[in-house]
C-alpha positions as CSV (number, residue, x, y, z in Angstrom):
1,X,54.9,59.6,42.7
2,X,55.6,58.8,39.0
3,X,54.9,55.1,39.5
4,X,51.6,55.7,41.2
5,X,50.3,58.0,38.4
6,X,50.8,55.4,35.6
7,X,48.6,52.7,37.1
8,X,45.9,55.3,37.8
9,X,46.0,56.5,34.2
10,X,45.7,52.9,32.9
11,X,42.8,52.3,35.3
12,X,41.1,55.4,34.1
13,X,41.5,54.5,30.4
14,X,40.2,51.0,31.0
15,X,37.1,52.3,32.7
16,X,36.4,54.8,29.9
17,X,36.9,52.1,27.2
18,X,34.6,49.7,29.0
19,X,31.9,52.3,29.5
20,X,32.1,53.5,25.9
21,X,31.8,50.0,24.4
22,X,28.9,49.2,26.7
23,X,27.0,52.2,25.4
24,X,27.5,51.4,21.8
25,X,26.3,47.8,21.8
26,X,23.4,48.6,19.4
27,X,19.7,48.6,20.0
28,X,18.4,46.6,22.9
29,X,16.3,43.5,22.1
30,X,12.7,43.7,23.1
31,X,11.5,41.0,25.5
32,X,8.4,40.7,23.3
33,X,10.4,39.7,20.2
34,X,10.0,35.9,19.8
35,X,13.0,33.8,18.8
36,X,12.2,31.9,15.6
37,X,11.9,28.1,16.1
38,X,14.7,26.0,14.7
39,X,13.8,24.1,11.6
40,X,15.3,21.0,9.9
41,X,17.3,21.7,6.8
42,X,15.7,19.2,4.3
43,X,17.0,19.5,0.8
44,X,14.6,20.2,-2.0
45,X,14.0,17.4,-4.5
46,X,13.6,17.7,-8.2
47,X,10.1,17.0,-9.5
48,X,9.8,13.9,-11.6
49,X,9.0,14.4,-15.4
50,X,5.4,15.3,-16.1
51,X,4.6,15.5,-12.4
52,X,2.6,18.5,-11.1
53,X,3.7,20.0,-7.8
54,X,0.8,20.4,-5.5
55,X,1.0,23.4,-3.2
56,X,-2.0,22.6,-0.9
57,X,-1.6,23.1,2.8
58,X,-1.2,19.9,4.9
59,X,-4.3,18.4,6.4
60,X,-4.9,16.4,9.6
61,X,-7.2,13.4,10.1
62,X,-7.1,11.6,13.4
63,X,-3.5,11.6,14.6
64,X,-2.0,11.8,11.1
65,X,-0.9,14.8,9.0
66,X,-1.1,14.4,5.2
67,X,0.6,16.6,2.6
68,X,0.3,16.0,-1.2
69,X,3.6,16.7,-2.9
70,X,3.0,15.8,-6.5
71,X,0.4,14.5,-8.9
72,X,0.5,12.8,-12.4
73,X,-2.4,11.4,-14.3
74,X,-3.1,10.1,-17.8
75,X,-0.4,7.4,-17.7
76,X,-1.4,4.5,-20.1
77,X,1.2,2.1,-18.6
78,X,3.9,1.8,-15.9
79,X,7.3,0.2,-15.5
80,X,8.4,-1.6,-12.4
81,X,11.7,-3.2,-11.5
82,X,10.6,-6.5,-13.2
83,X,7.5,-5.6,-15.2
84,X,5.7,-3.2,-17.5
85,X,2.0,-3.1,-17.1
86,X,-0.8,-1.4,-19.0
87,X,-3.6,0.4,-17.2
88,X,-7.2,-0.7,-17.7
89,X,-8.0,3.0,-18.0
90,X,-5.2,5.4,-16.9
91,X,-2.8,5.3,-14.0
92,X,-2.8,8.2,-11.6
93,X,0.1,8.7,-9.1
94,X,-0.1,10.9,-6.0
95,X,3.1,11.6,-4.1
96,X,2.3,12.0,-0.4
97,X,4.1,12.9,2.8
98,X,2.5,11.5,6.0
99,X,3.4,12.2,9.6
100,X,2.2,10.8,12.9
101,X,1.2,13.7,15.2
102,X,0.8,11.5,18.3
103,X,3.0,9.9,21.0
104,X,2.0,6.4,19.9
105,X,2.2,4.5,16.6
106,X,-0.4,5.1,14.0
107,X,-1.5,2.7,11.2
108,X,-1.4,3.9,7.7
109,X,-3.6,1.9,5.3
110,X,-3.2,2.9,1.6
111,X,-6.4,1.0,0.7
112,X,-8.4,3.6,2.6
113,X,-7.1,6.6,0.6
114,X,-9.5,7.6,-2.2
115,X,-9.3,9.6,-5.4
116,X,-12.3,11.8,-6.0
117,X,-13.4,12.5,-9.6
118,X,-15.1,15.7,-10.8
119,X,-18.4,13.8,-10.9
120,X,-18.1,12.6,-7.3
121,X,-17.1,9.0,-7.9
122,X,-14.3,7.7,-5.7
123,X,-11.5,5.2,-6.5
124,X,-9.3,3.1,-4.3
125,X,-5.7,2.4,-4.9
126,X,-4.7,-0.3,-7.4
127,X,-3.0,-3.0,-5.2
128,X,-1.3,-4.5,-8.2
129,X,0.2,-1.2,-9.2
130,X,1.3,-0.6,-5.7
131,X,3.1,-3.9,-5.7
132,X,4.8,-3.4,-9.1
133,X,6.1,0.0,-7.9
134,X,7.0,-1.5,-4.5
135,X,5.0,1.0,-2.5
136,X,3.4,0.3,0.9
137,X,-0.1,-1.0,1.3
138,X,-0.2,-0.9,5.1
139,X,2.4,0.2,7.6
140,X,2.9,1.3,11.2
141,X,4.0,5.0,11.5
142,X,6.0,5.6,14.6
143,X,5.5,8.5,17.0
144,X,6.2,11.8,15.2
145,X,7.7,9.8,12.2
146,X,7.4,11.3,8.7
147,X,7.3,9.2,5.5
148,X,7.1,10.0,1.8
149,X,5.9,7.6,-1.0
150,X,3.5,7.2,-3.9
151,X,-0.1,6.1,-4.1
152,X,-1.1,4.4,-7.4
153,X,-4.6,4.3,-8.9
154,X,-6.0,2.8,-12.1
155,X,-9.1,4.8,-13.0
156,X,-11.2,5.0,-16.2
157,X,-9.8,7.0,-19.1
158,X,-12.7,9.5,-19.1
159,X,-12.3,10.4,-15.3
160,X,-11.0,13.8,-14.4
161,X,-9.5,13.5,-10.9
162,X,-10.0,16.6,-8.8
163,X,-8.9,15.7,-5.2
164,X,-7.7,13.0,-2.9
165,X,-9.5,12.0,0.3
166,X,-7.2,10.9,3.2
167,X,-8.3,8.7,6.1
168,X,-6.4,7.9,9.3
169,X,-7.5,5.9,12.3
170,X,-9.7,8.0,14.6
171,X,-8.1,9.2,17.8
172,X,-8.7,7.4,21.0
173,X,-12.2,8.2,22.3
174,X,-13.6,9.2,18.9
175,X,-17.1,8.0,18.1
176,X,-17.4,6.3,14.7
177,X,-15.0,6.2,11.8
178,X,-13.3,9.2,10.2
179,X,-15.2,11.0,7.4
180,X,-11.8,11.8,5.8
181,X,-10.3,15.0,4.7
182,X,-9.9,16.3,1.1
183,X,-7.0,17.9,-0.7
184,X,-7.5,19.4,-4.1
185,X,-5.2,18.1,-6.9
186,X,-6.0,20.8,-9.5
């Protein structure tokens, strides 16, 4: 009888321990509570000297998302890997992040991206400055690919740049070219 009682006591203690831990597992999770989406851990980058961080929301044109990261104007000259070059007016640099939002390749054309002055005038990139700084003029952007680089402009000294206008290829089936989408720089 002694040997039968010990296993029964152990069994009883095991059942009590299991039930007591099951009751104290904490608050139940609601089925309506969404699980946050996983995000990439991209390290922050130090802003370049004299560059202003732009905190405008990303914008979309066609199948391309654009985000302005930084802005610097009033530069009288620039240095490249093999040259120093003076601006005809002032150099303006806009740091951008672009991303294809489509399942197919998109074409990014730097020559389409315009700076807009406070008086409404628009200015295209300076292809010579782009070449000196070894920045892209035109490139294919793969499906859901993200790229970061600079756009360089040479504008008159008296110009006060207020925004940049981005253009992407219109999506399949669109009628007419894109009208562009503006991002404030100040």
